[in-house]
N, C-alpha and C positions, 0 to 999 in steps of 0.2 A: 504493499500499500504506499502511495506517495505521501510524504510529510508536506503539509501546508501550513503557512503561518499567516496571521492576519496582518493588515497594514500597520497597526500600532506597534507590533513586535518588530516588523520588518524595519520601520523607521527608527525604533529605539536601537536596534543592533547597528544600523548604519551610523547613527549619531555617536554611539559608543565607540565605534572604531575610529571615527574622525576626531573625537574630542576627549576621550577618557585616556589620560596618560599621566605618567609620573615624571616625565622628562620631555625633551623636545621630540617632535615628529620629524622624521627624516625620509627623504626619498633618494635612493641611490640608483643611478642609471648605469647599466652594463652593456658591454659588447660580449656576445656569446650566446649560448643556448640557455633559455629559461628552464629552470628545474621543472620537472613533471609535477611535483607537489609544492604548493604554496609554502614558502619558508625553507625549502630544501637547500641543500649545499650549492653554493654559487661557485664552487671550484671549477676551473676552466674558463670562467668569465672574467673579463677585465672591468674594473671599476673605472668609469669615465668621469663621473662627477657625482657629487652629493649635495642635494638641497637640504639645508637646516631650517628648523622652525616652520615646517609646512603645516598650515592650519586650514580648517574647513569651516564652512557656514555652520551655525549652530543648530539648524533645523533641516531634517531630512524630508524629502518629498518622494513618495513611491519607492522608498528603500534607497534613495540616492542622496549622498551629501557631496556638495561641490566645493572646490577649492576656494578659499577666501582670498579674493583679489583686492580687498579694501586698501591695502598699502601698495598696490601694484603687484605685477607678476614677480614671484620669487626668482632670483638669479643665482647661479653657481658658476664657479670658475672650474673649467675642465682640468683634471689632474692627468689625463692621458688622451691620446688620439685614437679614433676608431668610429665605428658605426653603432649608434645607440639602437639596441634591439629589444631590451626589456628593462623593467624597473622594479624596485622593491621599496614599497612604503612600509615603515615600521614606526609604530608609536612607542613612547617611552616605557610602556608596560610589556613590550615584547610581542605585541600583536602584529602580524605580517600579512600583507597583500602583495602578491607578485602580479604583474601585468605587462601587456605589450606597450611599447613606446613608438610614437609617431609624431607627425606634425599636426594631425587632425584625425579624429575618429577612433582613437585608441584610449586605453585607460589613462595613460600618462602622455600628454601632448606638450612637446617642447618646441623651441623655435627652429631647431635643425636637428637632424639625426646624423649629420656628417660633423663629428666633433674633432676639433683640433686642440691639443694641449694649450692651456691659458686662454682659450675662448671663454667669454661670458655667455652663458646659455640660459634663456628664460623658460620657466615652466608656465605655459600659457593656460592649460586647463587640466583638471583632473577630477574625475567623478568616482567616488567609492560607492559601489553598488552591492546591496544585499538582496539577493533574489527572494521572491515571495514563495518559491517552491510550488506554485500552482501550475 
């Protein structure tokens, strides 16, 4: 039997992932193959850059919390060169979401996927989605 959750729980879980933390939320962008399981080993992937203090809007809609762009798009300085392929959001409580990286239409949308060391790269949008299970 399929597990289904109601919209209130769906929104609660999405908001929890985006805002409940004991430290700063980070988003690390990698070149390489995304692990098969969320939070799996990133060995074999190269860290291209890491965004610090990534925050989300306080209210979820249909199980989605969106990147808070109140202070402008977060920016990070690239520590290596390569092609951005996947990202890992981690809140300060150790909760992890892995997802695809692109310039649009992906979980983590950045200004360019062709990264050169010392480039300043913007995080333009990011939606954390908690599915309804229906």
